[in-house]
TISE-156315 format. One record per residue (C-alpha): x, y, z; residue in three letters; chain. Coordinates in Angstrom, 2 decimals, padded with zeros to 5 digits, always signed. Example, Ala and Ser with C-alpha at 12.3 -4.5 7.8 and 13.67 -1.06 7.14 Angstrom:
[[+012.30,-004.50,+007.80],ALA,A]
[[+013.67,-001.06,+007.14],SER,A]
REM end
This chain:
[[+123.60,+079.49,+082.02],MET,A]
[[+123.59,+075.74,+082.41],SER,A]
[[+120.53,+073.60,+081.65],ASP,A]
[[+120.05,+072.67,+085.30],GLN,A]
[[+119.28,+076.32,+086.04],ASN,A]
[[+116.47,+076.41,+083.48],ILE,A]
[[+112.96,+076.09,+084.86],THR,A]
[[+110.02,+075.16,+082.66],THR,A]
[[+106.51,+074.27,+083.72],PHE,A]
[[+104.87,+070.96,+082.81],PRO,A]
[[+101.64,+072.26,+081.29],LYS,A]
[[+100.60,+068.77,+080.20],ASP,A]
[[+100.79,+067.28,+083.68],ALA,A]
[[+097.34,+067.24,+085.26],MET,A]
[[+098.31,+067.87,+088.86],ASN,A]
[[+100.16,+071.18,+088.50],THR,A]
[[+099.37,+074.73,+089.66],PRO,A]
[[+099.08,+075.78,+086.01],TYR,A]
[[+096.30,+073.29,+085.28],ASN,A]
[[+094.58,+074.00,+088.57],HIS,A]
[[+094.62,+077.71,+087.69],LEU,A]
[[+093.17,+077.00,+084.24],LYS,A]
[[+090.28,+075.13,+085.87],LYS,A]
[[+089.77,+077.88,+088.42],LEU,A]
[[+089.70,+080.49,+085.66],ALA,A]
[[+086.98,+078.53,+083.86],ILE,A]
[[+084.96,+078.19,+087.07],SER,A]
[[+085.18,+081.98,+087.63],LEU,A]
[[+084.16,+082.94,+084.09],GLU,A]
[[+080.54,+083.59,+085.04],ASN,A]
[[+081.14,+084.81,+088.60],ILE,A]
[[+081.02,+088.58,+089.02],HIS,A]
[[+083.07,+090.60,+091.50],LEU,A]
[[+079.75,+091.49,+093.14],ASN,A]
[[+079.27,+087.81,+094.02],GLU,A]
[[+082.85,+087.45,+095.24],LEU,A]
[[+082.34,+090.33,+097.66],PHE,A]
[[+078.96,+088.99,+098.78],ASP,A]
[[+080.43,+085.55,+099.44],GLN,A]
[[+083.56,+086.81,+101.20],HIS,A]
[[+082.65,+089.42,+103.84],LYS,A]
[[+086.26,+089.90,+105.00],SER,A]
[[+087.53,+090.23,+101.44],ARG,A]
[[+089.30,+093.58,+101.91],PHE,A]
[[+091.03,+092.40,+105.07],LYS,A]
[[+092.09,+089.10,+103.49],ASP,A]
[[+093.12,+090.55,+100.13],PHE,A]
[[+095.12,+093.60,+101.13],SER,A]
[[+098.59,+094.09,+102.54],GLN,A]
[[+100.26,+096.97,+104.37],SER,A]
[[+103.95,+097.71,+104.34],PHE,A]
[[+105.32,+100.78,+106.09],GLU,A]
[[+103.64,+103.81,+104.45],GLN,A]
[[+101.85,+101.82,+101.74],LEU,A]
[[+098.57,+099.90,+101.52],VAL,A]
[[+098.11,+097.42,+098.67],PHE,A]
[[+094.45,+096.53,+098.10],ASP,A]
[[+093.89,+093.75,+095.59],TYR,A]
[[+090.42,+092.75,+096.78],SER,A]
[[+088.92,+094.01,+093.49],LYS,A]
[[+090.97,+091.51,+091.51],GLN,A]
[[+088.97,+088.54,+090.17],ARG,A]
[[+090.54,+086.00,+092.50],ILE,A]
[[+089.55,+083.69,+095.33],THR,A]
[[+091.67,+082.16,+098.08],GLN,A]
[[+092.16,+078.94,+096.06],PRO,A]
[[+093.39,+081.07,+093.12],VAL,A]
[[+095.85,+082.87,+095.37],LEU,A]
[[+097.06,+079.59,+096.85],ASP,A]
[[+097.65,+078.11,+093.39],GLU,A]
[[+099.43,+081.26,+092.19],LEU,A]
[[+101.79,+080.99,+095.15],VAL,A]
[[+102.23,+077.32,+094.29],GLY,A]
[[+103.00,+078.29,+090.69],PHE,A]
[[+105.70,+080.69,+091.94],ALA,A]
[[+107.22,+077.97,+094.08],LYS,A]
[[+107.14,+075.50,+091.20],GLN,A]
[[+109.04,+078.04,+089.12],GLN,A]
[[+111.59,+078.28,+091.97],LYS,A]
[[+110.94,+081.98,+092.52],LEU,A]
[[+112.60,+081.81,+095.95],ASP,A]
[[+115.83,+080.55,+094.35],ASP,A]
[[+115.65,+083.22,+091.65],TRP,A]
[[+115.23,+085.97,+094.23],ILE,A]
[[+118.40,+084.75,+095.91],LYS,A]
[[+120.19,+084.75,+092.53],LYS,A]
[[+119.00,+088.29,+091.83],LEU,A]
[[+120.50,+089.54,+095.10],PHE,A]
[[+123.86,+087.95,+094.31],SER,A]
[[+126.67,+088.39,+091.82],THR,A]
[[+125.44,+085.54,+089.60],ASP,A]
[[+125.32,+086.30,+085.86],THR,A]
[[+121.55,+085.94,+085.57],ILE,A]
[[+121.54,+088.19,+082.49],ASN,A]
[[+122.92,+085.22,+080.61],TYR,A]
[[+122.60,+086.59,+077.04],THR,A]
[[+124.89,+089.50,+077.88],GLU,A]
[[+126.91,+087.52,+080.44],LYS,A]
[[+126.32,+090.05,+083.20],ARG,A]
[[+125.17,+090.08,+086.78],ALA,A]
[[+122.09,+092.17,+087.59],VAL,A]
[[+122.72,+094.32,+090.63],MET,A]
[[+120.67,+097.51,+090.47],HIS,A]
[[+119.70,+096.65,+094.05],TRP,A]
[[+123.33,+097.35,+095.01],ALA,A]
[[+122.83,+101.00,+094.08],LEU,A]
[[+120.65,+101.48,+097.16],ARG,A]
[[+122.70,+099.50,+099.67],LEU,A]
[[+123.40,+101.42,+102.90],PRO,A]
[[+126.89,+102.80,+103.24],LYS,A]
[[+127.68,+100.50,+106.16],GLN,A]
[[+126.39,+097.18,+107.48],GLY,A]
[[+125.75,+095.36,+104.21],SER,A]
[[+126.83,+091.80,+103.55],GLU,A]
[[+127.94,+093.18,+100.15],HIS,A]
[[+130.29,+095.76,+101.67],GLN,A]
[[+132.72,+095.89,+098.73],LEU,A]
[[+129.84,+096.60,+096.37],LEU,A]
[[+128.46,+099.21,+098.75],ALA,A]
[[+131.86,+100.91,+098.90],ASN,A]
[[+132.14,+100.94,+095.11],GLN,A]
[[+128.68,+102.46,+094.67],VAL,A]
[[+128.97,+104.98,+097.46],ASN,A]
[[+132.30,+106.26,+096.16],GLU,A]
[[+130.53,+107.48,+093.02],GLN,A]
[[+127.47,+108.70,+094.94],LEU,A]
[[+129.63,+110.72,+097.34],GLU,A]
[[+131.32,+112.39,+094.37],ARG,A]
[[+127.89,+113.19,+092.95],MET,A]
[[+126.70,+114.55,+096.30],TYR,A]
[[+129.72,+116.87,+096.45],ALA,A]
[[+128.89,+118.23,+093.00],LEU,A]
[[+125.22,+118.72,+093.95],VAL,A]
[[+126.17,+120.67,+097.08],GLU,A]
[[+128.59,+122.81,+095.07],LYS,A]
[[+125.91,+123.68,+092.51],ILE,A]
[[+123.28,+124.32,+095.19],HIS,A]
[[+125.62,+126.64,+097.07],GLN,A]
[[+126.31,+128.67,+093.94],GLY,A]
[[+129.96,+127.64,+093.92],GLN,A]
[[+129.94,+125.87,+090.54],TYR,A]
[[+130.64,+128.36,+087.76],ARG,A]
[[+130.76,+128.30,+084.00],GLY,A]
[[+133.68,+129.26,+081.75],ALA,A]
[[+133.01,+133.01,+082.21],THR,A]
[[+132.78,+132.76,+086.00],GLY,A]
[[+129.00,+133.09,+086.20],GLU,A]
[[+126.95,+130.84,+088.51],VAL,A]
[[+125.15,+127.91,+086.89],ILE,A]
[[+121.40,+128.53,+086.76],GLN,A]
[[+120.18,+125.84,+084.35],ASP,A]
[[+121.09,+122.16,+084.13],VAL,A]
[[+120.10,+120.16,+081.02],VAL,A]
[[+120.06,+116.36,+081.16],ASN,A]
[[+120.75,+114.84,+077.74],ILE,A]
[[+119.83,+111.16,+077.61],GLY,A]
[[+117.31,+108.72,+076.21],VAL,A]
[[+115.45,+105.67,+077.52],GLY,A]
[[+116.46,+104.89,+081.08],GLY,A]
[[+118.84,+107.84,+081.13],SER,A]
[[+115.88,+110.16,+080.55],ASP,A]
[[+112.58,+108.54,+081.58],LEU,A]
[[+113.62,+107.69,+085.14],GLY,A]
[[+115.23,+111.01,+086.12],PRO,A]
[[+112.45,+112.94,+084.36],LEU,A]
[[+109.68,+110.99,+086.06],MET,A]
[[+111.16,+111.27,+089.55],VAL,A]
[[+112.24,+114.92,+089.24],SER,A]
[[+108.74,+115.91,+088.17],HIS,A]
[[+107.06,+113.75,+090.81],ALA,A]
[[+109.16,+115.24,+093.60],LEU,A]
[[+109.03,+118.86,+092.46],SER,A]
[[+107.27,+119.78,+095.72],ASP,A]
[[+110.41,+118.68,+097.55],PHE,A]
[[+112.71,+120.97,+095.58],LYS,A]
[[+115.46,+122.27,+097.85],VAL,A]
[[+116.39,+125.88,+098.35],GLN,A]
[[+119.54,+126.92,+096.48],THR,A]
[[+121.81,+129.95,+096.71],ALA,A]
[[+120.55,+131.12,+093.32],SER,A]
[[+117.61,+129.91,+091.21],PRO,A]
[[+118.27,+126.55,+089.55],LEU,A]
[[+116.16,+124.89,+086.85],LYS,A]
[[+116.52,+121.36,+085.49],THR,A]
[[+115.56,+120.46,+081.92],HIS,A]
[[+115.44,+117.20,+079.95],PHE,A]
[[+116.33,+116.55,+076.31],VAL,A]
[[+115.87,+113.14,+074.66],SER,A]
[[+114.38,+113.44,+071.15],THR,A]
[[+116.80,+112.72,+068.31],MET,A]
[[+115.05,+115.14,+065.94],ASP,A]
[[+116.29,+118.15,+067.90],GLY,A]
[[+112.80,+119.52,+068.62],SER,A]
[[+113.34,+119.76,+072.37],GLN,A]
[[+116.70,+121.47,+071.93],LEU,A]
[[+115.23,+123.89,+069.42],SER,A]
[[+112.61,+124.95,+071.95],ASP,A]
[[+115.05,+125.04,+074.86],LEU,A]
[[+118.28,+126.65,+073.71],LEU,A]
[[+116.79,+130.05,+072.91],HIS,A]
[[+115.58,+130.22,+076.53],GLN,A]
[[+119.03,+129.55,+078.03],LEU,A]
[[+122.23,+131.52,+078.43],ARG,A]
[[+125.40,+129.57,+077.49],PRO,A]
[[+127.33,+131.26,+080.31],GLU,A]
[[+125.04,+129.81,+083.00],THR,A]
[[+124.06,+126.41,+081.56],THR,A]
[[+125.50,+123.03,+082.53],LEU,A]
[[+124.84,+119.90,+080.45],PHE,A]
[[+124.76,+116.31,+081.73],ILE,A]
[[+125.46,+113.69,+079.05],ILE,A]
[[+123.93,+110.47,+080.38],SER,A]
[[+124.67,+107.40,+078.29],SER,A]
[[+125.58,+103.99,+079.62],LYS,A]
[[+127.53,+103.11,+076.44],SER,A]
[[+128.42,+106.71,+075.54],PHE,A]
[[+127.62,+105.61,+072.00],GLY,A]
[[+123.85,+106.20,+071.76],THR,A]
[[+123.41,+108.24,+068.60],ILE,A]
[[+120.32,+110.10,+069.91],ASP,A]
[[+122.22,+111.38,+072.94],THR,A]
[[+125.51,+112.15,+071.19],LEU,A]
[[+123.71,+114.00,+068.39],SER,A]
[[+122.06,+116.29,+070.94],ASN,A]
[[+125.36,+116.65,+072.82],ALA,A]
[[+127.16,+117.69,+069.62],LYS,A]
[[+124.54,+120.33,+068.92],THR,A]
[[+124.82,+121.92,+072.37],VAL,A]
[[+128.61,+121.77,+072.18],ARG,A]
[[+128.51,+123.79,+068.95],LEU,A]
[[+126.03,+126.18,+070.60],TRP,A]
[[+128.38,+126.72,+073.54],LEU,A]
[[+131.48,+127.11,+071.40],GLU,A]
[[+129.78,+129.61,+069.12],LYS,A]
[[+128.95,+131.80,+072.12],ALA,A]
[[+131.95,+131.20,+074.39],LEU,A]
[[+134.73,+130.14,+072.03],GLY,A]
[[+136.38,+126.87,+071.13],GLU,A]
[[+138.58,+126.03,+074.09],ASN,A]
[[+138.98,+123.31,+076.70],ASP,A]
[[+137.65,+125.54,+079.48],THR,A]
[[+134.20,+125.61,+077.89],VAL,A]
[[+133.92,+121.82,+077.70],ILE,A]
[[+135.45,+121.38,+081.15],LYS,A]
[[+133.04,+123.74,+082.90],ASN,A]
[[+129.82,+123.08,+081.01],HIS,A]
[[+129.68,+119.27,+080.63],PHE,A]
[[+129.20,+116.39,+083.08],ILE,A]
[[+129.35,+112.79,+081.85],GLY,A]
[[+127.70,+109.66,+083.29],VAL,A]
[[+128.67,+106.39,+081.61],SER,A]
[[+130.38,+103.00,+081.90],THR,A]
[[+132.98,+104.26,+079.37],LYS,A]
[[+135.42,+106.79,+080.90],PRO,A]
[[+137.72,+106.52,+077.89],GLU,A]
[[+134.91,+107.59,+075.54],LYS,A]
[[+133.93,+110.49,+077.81],MET,A]
[[+137.55,+111.64,+077.90],THR,A]
[[+137.90,+111.36,+074.12],ALA,A]
[[+134.76,+113.49,+073.73],TRP,A]
[[+136.40,+116.13,+075.90],GLY,A]
[[+134.79,+115.68,+079.31],ILE,A]
[[+137.16,+116.35,+082.18],ASP,A]
[[+137.85,+113.12,+084.17],PRO,A]
[[+136.94,+115.08,+087.33],GLU,A]
[[+133.50,+115.68,+085.83],LYS,A]
[[+132.85,+112.02,+084.99],GLN,A]
[[+130.65,+109.67,+087.02],PHE,A]
[[+130.84,+105.94,+086.44],LEU,A]
[[+128.22,+103.26,+085.92],LEU,A]
[[+128.71,+099.50,+085.77],TRP,A]
[[+127.72,+096.86,+083.23],ASP,A]
[[+125.62,+095.16,+085.88],TRP,A]
[[+123.16,+098.09,+085.85],VAL,A]
[[+120.56,+098.03,+083.07],GLY,A]
[[+119.63,+101.45,+081.68],GLY,A]
[[+116.01,+101.20,+082.84],ARG,A]
[[+117.22,+100.33,+086.35],TYR,A]
[[+119.84,+103.09,+086.56],SER,A]
[[+118.00,+106.05,+088.12],LEU,A]
[[+119.38,+105.01,+091.53],TRP,A]
[[+122.95,+105.66,+090.30],SER,A]
[[+124.59,+108.90,+089.17],CYS,A]
[[+122.14,+108.80,+086.26],ILE,A]
[[+119.93,+110.21,+089.03],GLY,A]
[[+122.00,+113.42,+089.22],LEU,A]
[[+118.99,+115.52,+088.04],PRO,A]
[[+116.94,+113.93,+090.84],ILE,A]
[[+119.57,+114.85,+093.43],ALA,A]
[[+119.71,+118.38,+092.02],LEU,A]
[[+115.94,+118.60,+092.51],THR,A]
[[+115.48,+117.08,+095.98],VAL,A]
[[+118.98,+117.56,+097.39],GLY,A]
[[+121.39,+115.05,+098.84],VAL,A]
[[+119.20,+114.12,+101.80],ASP,A]
[[+116.18,+113.70,+099.54],GLY,A]
[[+118.10,+111.42,+097.18],PHE,A]
[[+119.27,+109.32,+100.12],LYS,A]
[[+115.63,+108.99,+101.23],GLU,A]
[[+114.72,+107.88,+097.71],PHE,A]
[[+117.35,+105.13,+097.91],LEU,A]
[[+116.24,+104.18,+101.42],ALA,A]
[[+112.64,+103.64,+100.27],GLY,A]
[[+113.81,+101.27,+097.55],ALA,A]
[[+116.12,+099.44,+099.96],TYR,A]
[[+113.20,+098.87,+102.34],ALA,A]
[[+111.28,+097.18,+099.51],VAL,A]
[[+114.36,+095.11,+098.62],ASP,A]
[[+114.34,+093.74,+102.15],GLN,A]
[[+110.59,+093.09,+102.07],HIS,A]
[[+110.91,+091.29,+098.71],PHE,A]
[[+113.63,+089.00,+100.05],GLN,A]
[[+112.06,+088.22,+103.41],LYS,A]
[[+108.25,+088.32,+103.27],ALA,A]
[[+106.31,+085.09,+102.59],PRO,A]
[[+104.93,+085.05,+099.05],PHE,A]
[[+101.30,+085.45,+100.19],ALA,A]
[[+102.28,+088.65,+102.06],GLU,A]
[[+104.95,+089.85,+099.64],ASN,A]
[[+103.65,+092.88,+097.72],ILE,A]
[[+105.89,+092.70,+094.61],PRO,A]
[[+105.29,+088.93,+094.44],VAL,A]
[[+101.53,+089.52,+094.65],LEU,A]
[[+101.74,+092.25,+091.98],MET,A]
[[+103.59,+089.87,+089.68],GLY,A]
[[+101.30,+086.90,+090.29],LEU,A]
[[+098.13,+088.94,+089.83],LEU,A]
[[+099.52,+090.15,+086.51],GLY,A]
[[+100.20,+086.55,+085.47],VAL,A]
[[+096.66,+085.56,+086.50],TRP,A]
[[+095.13,+088.39,+084.44],ASN,A]
[[+097.37,+087.89,+081.40],THR,A]
[[+097.57,+084.11,+081.19],ASN,A]
[[+094.36,+082.86,+082.75],PHE,A]
[[+091.82,+085.66,+082.30],LEU,A]
[[+093.24,+086.59,+078.87],ASP,A]
[[+093.65,+090.29,+079.62],MET,A]
[[+096.28,+091.74,+077.31],GLN,A]
[[+096.49,+095.34,+078.46],THR,A]
[[+097.22,+096.94,+081.82],HIS,A]
[[+096.49,+100.58,+082.70],ALA,A]
[[+098.36,+102.59,+085.36],VAL,A]
[[+096.19,+105.41,+086.74],LEU,A]
[[+097.77,+107.71,+089.36],PRO,A]
[[+095.46,+110.22,+091.01],TYR,A]
[[+098.21,+112.74,+091.57],ASP,A]
[[+099.38,+115.12,+088.85],GLY,A]
[[+102.95,+114.86,+090.03],ARG,A]
[[+102.99,+111.26,+088.72],LEU,A]
[[+102.40,+112.52,+085.18],LYS,A]
[[+105.31,+110.50,+083.76],TYR,A]
[[+104.88,+107.38,+085.89],PHE,A]
[[+103.03,+105.33,+083.26],ALA,A]
[[+105.60,+106.27,+080.60],SER,A]
[[+108.38,+105.16,+082.91],TYR,A]
[[+106.64,+101.84,+083.58],LEU,A]
[[+106.14,+101.25,+079.86],GLN,A]
[[+109.90,+100.98,+079.44],GLN,A]
[[+110.45,+099.13,+082.72],LEU,A]
[[+107.85,+096.46,+081.95],GLU,A]
[[+107.66,+096.15,+078.16],MET,A]
[[+111.39,+096.43,+077.46],GLU,A]
[[+112.04,+093.93,+080.22],SER,A]
[[+109.36,+091.31,+079.60],ASN,A]
[[+108.38,+091.91,+075.98],GLY,A]
[[+110.08,+088.63,+075.06],LYS,A]
[[+109.03,+085.42,+073.30],SER,A]
[[+112.08,+083.17,+073.86],ILE,A]
[[+112.62,+081.27,+077.10],GLN,A]
[[+115.92,+080.76,+078.85],ARG,A]
[[+116.16,+077.34,+077.19],ASN,A]
[[+115.97,+079.03,+073.74],ASN,A]
[[+112.48,+077.65,+073.09],LYS,A]
[[+109.42,+079.74,+072.29],LYS,A]
[[+107.45,+080.77,+075.35],VAL,A]
[[+104.48,+078.64,+076.33],GLU,A]
[[+102.48,+081.49,+077.82],LEU,A]
[[+101.81,+085.06,+076.74],ARG,A]
[[+104.32,+087.41,+078.31],THR,A]
[[+104.13,+091.12,+079.15],CYS,A]
[[+100.79,+092.85,+078.55],PRO,A]
[[+100.66,+096.26,+076.87],ILE,A]
[[+101.22,+098.82,+079.63],VAL,A]
[[+099.64,+102.26,+079.27],TRP,A]
[[+098.02,+104.93,+081.36],GLY,A]
[[+097.64,+108.55,+082.30],GLU,A]
[[+097.01,+110.70,+085.33],VAL,A]
[[+093.55,+109.58,+086.48],GLY,A]
[[+091.58,+112.86,+086.31],PRO,A]
[[+092.77,+113.43,+082.72],ASN,A]
[[+092.15,+109.79,+081.79],ALA,A]
[[+088.56,+110.01,+083.02],GLN,A]
[[+087.85,+112.46,+080.20],HIS,A]
[[+089.75,+110.40,+077.63],ALA,A]
[[+089.71,+106.59,+077.70],PHE,A]
[[+087.62,+105.67,+080.76],TYR,A]
[[+084.64,+105.36,+078.41],GLN,A]
[[+086.37,+102.29,+076.93],LEU,A]
[[+087.16,+100.93,+080.40],LEU,A]
[[+083.58,+101.22,+081.61],HIS,A]
[[+081.53,+100.34,+078.53],GLN,A]
[[+083.94,+099.09,+075.87],GLY,A]
[[+084.57,+095.56,+074.65],THR,A]
[[+088.11,+095.14,+076.00],HIS,A]
[[+089.04,+093.65,+079.36],SER,A]
[[+091.68,+095.82,+081.04],VAL,A]
[[+093.33,+095.43,+084.43],SER,A]
[[+094.17,+098.66,+086.26],CYS,A]
[[+096.43,+099.99,+088.99],ASP,A]
[[+095.06,+102.99,+090.88],PHE,A]
[[+097.67,+104.97,+092.86],ILE,A]
[[+097.02,+107.86,+095.25],ALA,A]
[[+098.55,+109.58,+098.30],PRO,A]
[[+096.45,+109.70,+101.46],VAL,A]
[[+097.72,+113.17,+102.36],GLU,A]
[[+098.85,+115.99,+100.20],ARG,A]
[[+098.30,+119.67,+100.99],TYR,A]
[[+097.40,+118.96,+104.61],ASN,A]
[[+100.63,+117.01,+105.11],ALA,A]
[[+103.48,+118.36,+107.21],LYS,A]
[[+105.49,+119.35,+104.15],HIS,A]
[[+102.81,+121.72,+102.88],PHE,A]
[[+102.30,+124.00,+105.88],THR,A]
[[+103.67,+126.90,+103.80],TYR,A]
[[+101.30,+126.43,+100.84],VAL,A]
[[+098.89,+129.30,+100.16],GLU,A]
[[+095.21,+128.33,+100.00],ASN,A]
[[+096.09,+125.02,+101.63],ALA,A]
[[+092.52,+124.48,+102.83],GLU,A]
[[+091.05,+124.86,+099.32],ALA,A]
[[+093.78,+122.65,+097.85],LEU,A]
[[+093.12,+119.97,+100.48],ALA,A]
[[+089.47,+119.93,+099.35],ILE,A]
[[+090.67,+119.50,+095.77],GLN,A]
[[+092.82,+116.56,+096.87],HIS,A]
[[+089.74,+114.98,+098.44],ASN,A]
[[+087.97,+115.47,+095.10],LEU,A]
[[+090.77,+113.50,+093.40],ALA,A]
[[+090.61,+110.76,+096.04],LEU,A]
[[+086.84,+110.46,+095.75],SER,A]
[[+087.18,+110.04,+091.98],ASN,A]
[[+089.92,+107.44,+092.41],CYS,A]
[[+087.72,+105.33,+094.70],LEU,A]
[[+084.60,+105.88,+092.61],ALA,A]
[[+086.22,+104.80,+089.35],GLN,A]
[[+087.64,+101.57,+090.78],SER,A]
[[+084.26,+100.90,+092.41],ARG,A]
[[+082.34,+101.39,+089.15],LEU,A]
[[+084.85,+099.29,+087.20],LEU,A]
[[+084.45,+096.45,+089.69],ALA,A]
[[+080.76,+096.49,+090.52],PHE,A]
[[+079.09,+098.11,+087.50],GLY,A]
[[+075.40,+098.80,+088.00],ASN,A]
[[+075.63,+097.64,+091.62],GLU,A]
[[+077.67,+100.78,+092.35],ALA,A]
[[+074.73,+102.97,+091.27],LEU,A]
[[+072.01,+104.22,+093.55],ALA,A]
[[+069.04,+101.82,+093.63],LYS,A]
[[+066.53,+104.43,+092.41],ASP,A]
[[+068.87,+105.25,+089.53],GLU,A]
[[+068.57,+101.71,+088.13],LEU,A]
[[+064.82,+101.91,+087.47],ASP,A]
[[+064.14,+102.12,+083.73],HIS,A]
[[+067.84,+102.74,+082.99],LEU,A]
[[+068.45,+102.35,+079.22],PRO,A]
[[+071.12,+099.89,+078.09],GLU,A]
[[+073.51,+102.60,+076.95],TYR,A]
[[+073.62,+103.97,+080.49],LYS,A]
[[+074.35,+100.63,+082.14],GLN,A]
[[+077.69,+099.29,+083.37],TYR,A]
[[+078.74,+095.68,+083.39],GLU,A]
[[+081.65,+096.08,+085.77],GLY,A]
[[+083.82,+093.06,+086.63],ASN,A]
[[+086.96,+094.90,+085.48],GLN,A]
[[+089.73,+094.01,+087.98],PRO,A]
[[+091.91,+096.62,+089.63],SER,A]
[[+094.40,+097.14,+092.41],THR,A]
[[+094.58,+100.27,+094.55],THR,A]
[[+097.82,+101.44,+096.13],MET,A]
[[+097.63,+104.16,+098.76],LEU,A]
[[+100.79,+105.81,+100.02],ILE,A]
[[+100.71,+108.06,+103.07],GLN,A]
[[+102.31,+110.93,+101.18],GLU,A]
[[+104.22,+111.17,+097.91],LEU,A]
[[+107.78,+111.76,+099.09],SER,A]
[[+111.29,+110.69,+098.05],PRO,A]
[[+110.99,+107.68,+100.36],TYR,A]
[[+107.57,+106.48,+099.19],THR,A]
[[+108.37,+107.07,+095.52],LEU,A]
[[+111.51,+104.97,+096.00],GLY,A]
[[+109.27,+102.26,+097.42],MET,A]
[[+106.83,+102.46,+094.50],LEU,A]
[[+109.50,+102.21,+091.82],VAL,A]
[[+111.22,+099.27,+093.53],ALA,A]
[[+107.88,+097.46,+093.88],LEU,A]
[[+107.35,+097.61,+090.13],TYR,A]
[[+110.97,+096.60,+089.43],GLU,A]
[[+110.54,+093.44,+091.47],HIS,A]
[[+107.08,+092.78,+090.02],LYS,A]
[[+108.75,+092.64,+086.58],VAL,A]
[[+111.31,+090.16,+087.87],PHE,A]
[[+108.65,+087.91,+089.42],VAL,A]
[[+106.79,+087.72,+086.12],GLN,A]
[[+110.00,+087.00,+084.20],SER,A]
[[+110.59,+083.98,+086.44],VAL,A]
[[+107.06,+082.67,+085.88],ILE,A]
[[+107.41,+083.14,+082.10],TRP,A]
[[+110.98,+081.76,+082.12],ASN,A]
[[+112.46,+084.71,+080.20],ILE,A]
[[+115.44,+087.03,+080.67],ASN,A]
[[+114.09,+090.49,+081.61],PRO,A]
[[+117.48,+092.19,+081.54],PHE,A]
[[+118.39,+092.29,+077.85],ASP,A]
[[+116.75,+094.19,+074.99],GLN,A]
[[+117.94,+092.81,+071.68],TRP,A]
[[+114.81,+094.04,+069.92],GLY,A]
[[+115.84,+097.61,+070.69],VAL,A]
[[+119.35,+097.18,+069.35],GLU,A]
[[+118.45,+095.82,+065.91],LYS,A]
[[+116.30,+098.79,+064.96],GLY,A]
[[+119.24,+101.10,+065.63],LYS,A]
[[+121.48,+099.01,+063.37],GLU,A]
[[+119.02,+099.18,+060.48],ILE,A]
[[+118.75,+102.95,+060.97],ALA,A]
[[+122.52,+103.16,+060.48],ASN,A]
[[+122.09,+101.46,+057.08],GLN,A]
[[+119.59,+104.10,+055.99],LEU,A]
[[+121.36,+107.19,+057.31],LEU,A]
[[+124.06,+107.34,+054.57],PRO,A]
[[+121.33,+107.25,+051.92],VAL,A]
[[+119.41,+110.14,+053.47],LEU,A]
[[+122.66,+112.08,+053.93],ASN,A]
[[+123.42,+111.71,+050.21],GLY,A]
[[+126.46,+109.51,+050.79],GLU,A]
[[+124.96,+106.43,+049.10],GLN,A]
[[+122.74,+106.21,+046.02],GLU,A]
[[+122.14,+102.47,+045.64],ASP,A]
[[+118.71,+101.56,+047.02],LEU,A]
[[+118.58,+098.02,+045.67],SER,A]
[[+119.14,+096.39,+049.07],SER,A]
[[+115.93,+097.92,+050.47],PHE,A]
[[+112.34,+096.76,+050.03],ASP,A]
[[+110.00,+098.53,+047.62],ALA,A]
[[+108.18,+100.44,+050.36],SER,A]
[[+111.40,+101.78,+051.88],THR,A]
[[+112.75,+102.69,+048.42],GLN,A]
[[+109.58,+104.62,+047.61],GLY,A]
[[+109.63,+106.48,+050.92],LEU,A]
[[+113.33,+107.35,+050.53],ILE,A]
[[+112.70,+108.77,+047.07],GLU,A]
[[+109.98,+111.02,+048.48],ILE,A]
[[+112.24,+112.14,+051.32],LEU,A]
[[+115.02,+112.94,+048.85],LEU,A]
[[+112.63,+114.80,+046.55],GLY,A]
[[+113.01,+112.30,+043.71],LYS,A]
[[+109.34,+111.34,+043.64],ASN,A]
[[+106.85,+114.18,+043.70],ASN,A]
[[+103.78,+112.31,+042.71],GLY,A]
REM end
């Protein structure tokens, strides 16, 4: 990337959004959210946005209108509008790997796109995947012995596991009817623990394995794949029919899949311009399509596409992913908040925080700018979280009365068991009451975090000891979706994807590489021959590693 495409911010210049924001942060240090709400009676109306089936309330963030105006000015100074255009193009904005970044192309409509060649390329693979999904659902896909497939195991790691796992679990209520029972499982751990628990539950004759690996060289994934291949061959024999009928491959490397033994007809292709953590929209999403069906997967893509359009067209002050990104910058860089909690009040979003940990921290956990200089601002905060009702009994004590400042995202569906989709659910009335219990807790927790003692009943405050008091002033955002569905989950994921990109532009970093991940794998390859007994010389390792290796090899018992 040429120097003229590099944007840096002049922190030393007095009349810049950055310096204005620093001054505003100082002026707000001693102003509580209670005062901000008292001073600004239309705060919810002015600091919330609606888009289709989603409401984004950021009124409990510690901001004022001048702060928001300066944040938008900061984004414009960093040429965010130009970068959004570059993202939705074929430019090689992942400059360290010399690749374009086009995960957005995975959700382009089949017809009517200005990127029709890309849409054709993507939809060719998706249509092949849809045909396989229909075949499996109809009970027409059979294993080597002629029996119908009843279990599908996705073998992947990182983006090839976290995304499909998160979405498949979240959309389990939308599971389609199939000709015979079908279960989907996920395996990612390199130590074999998941496989050990899983294989004794499955029958080789009725199990299909998906090997999902962008490079088809990830040792975690291939190690698990080798183990299940041996398991199949031990039960069904060593022949090409077993591999052909019991393995699907998803990768950018068809030649590697073929060399491993996967039938070319059972291979689905990815492209270098799709990062692993952005790949769930592609055929990496096969487990998702097997869960929600072809129509459900298309709805998932459509929700993301709607957000893509919103991100490109909405003014920054009304643009939800832009606002998400700028609020994160405000909290991290101006209010010095270094952690961010994601708290869904819906058990189906159990894996959402784990998914976002990779999306955000692998993307923006960087310290070198695009101009190869050290960053001038702190980058990605530590992202963590849990399903809200569980979290309340775990770490909310720290949020409410601890010494750390933490920003939070609360997420909840407006409707659940009383929604159209759940007319068949037994005890729907009782379950709807339980959903209201979850919603009341979601609103109560964000209220207490923001307002502290002011959220308590007045008579409760009399003679309240210090250890029962709440300072509040912890900022949060609340996102309400009408119902958790393939469409709205597609929207949610795309919102966070674009939030990450917005922040990368502000921080002037490349969010699409992950060199820190790669180096650890290389060092592991240096150690593996030693642990396998193929190398005895330990002199190249530090004293700690040498000592630990000796214990692992049984050479040091005391």
